[in-house]
N, C-alpha and C positions, 0 to 999 in steps of 0.2 A: 502493498498501501503508495501510496506517496503524498508526499506531505507537498506537492506544488501538488495547483490549481493544474485543469488538463486547460490544452490552448479551447476545446469549443466550452468551456469555464469564460473562459477570459475574454472570447470574443464575443458572447454574449451578454456583458457588462459591460462590455467595454459601444454595441450597437446600445442601449440602453441607455449607455450616459450623453452619446451619442445624439441620442434623437429629443433627453430629458433637457439640455443644458444645451444646446445651439441652433436653434430657437429663442428661447431666451436670452443667452448672449447677442444672437443678433439683434429685436427688439431691444432691451436697454442700449445696451451700443449705440443702436445709431439714436437712441432718444441721444443721448449725455454727449455723443457729437457732436450734434446738434446744441445741445446747450451748453458746450466750450463754450463754441464757434460762441455763440446768442455774446456773453458774460465776458470773452475776452476782447470781439471785438466792443464793445458796451461803449466808448466816446470817439466810434468811428464811424465811417459814411452810416453804418449800420446803423444804426441806434434812428427810431423814427423813417424808414424807411421797409414800404415794400417785402426787402429783404430778410427781415427780422424776424415780418410779419410772418414769409417762409418758411424760415430756420424755428420760429415757434414754432408753428403746423406738425410738421416733420416733429417733433420732441413731445407729440401727444400722438404722433402717428406710430410713432415705437411700437411703443408700449403697446398703445389702444391695434392697433393696425398692422404691425406686424407682422410681434412677434406669434398672433392667430394665425394668418396665410401662411408665414413658414415653415408653422407645425404642422399643417393639415395639407401643405406640398411635400412636405418630407414623409409623415403616414400615411399621401397616398402612390411614391412611390415606391413604399418599404411593401405594401398592402402589394404592387404591380413584381415589388421583383421573389417575396413572401420571406421579407425578412423579422420574423416574431423578437427577437429584440428589439428592435426597430423602432416597430409598431407601438410594444408594449410605454417606449421612453414618449414618444409623439402624442402618443395618449393622456403621460403625466402628462407633457407637459401643454393641454388643453387641459384639460385637468385647474392644475395653477394657473392657471390663467385664468380659468368660469373661479374662480373661489379668490382670486385679488383683484374680480371687478365684483365682489359677494361681498370685499372682506374691509374693501379699501375700498375705493371708486363709490361705490351706491349708499355706501354712509355717507361720503363725501358732500354727494350732491344733500340727496336727504336734508342733512343739516343749515349746507348754504342757502337751499329754497324755507327750513323753517327759518334759519337766520332773517333773513329779508323779509318773512311774512310779515 
C-alpha cells in the first residue's frame, strides 16, 4: 500500500480546483483591475469622464456577470468533454456565486432601499 496519492486522484483534485477557482479569479480579477485603474488615475483625465463610468461598469460586471458566465462556459465545456471533477468544480463555483448574491448583494440592496424610504 502506497502512502502517495494516485495520479487519478491528483488529476481529479486539480480539475475540481480549476473549475472552482478559475471563474472566481477571473471575475474578481477583472473587478480588481478596473478598480485599480480608477484609483490609480484618480487625478488624471479619467476623473469625471466617460472612461471612469466604463471602468466602474466593468468593476460591477466582473463579479456580477463575468464570474457566472465563465463558470457556465467551463461547465458546458466540461460536460461536453465528460470531465466529472471539472463539472463538480464549476457547479460549486455557481453555488458560491448564488450564495454571494443572496448573502451579500441582496441584503445590501434591501437595506439601501429601506434606508432611503
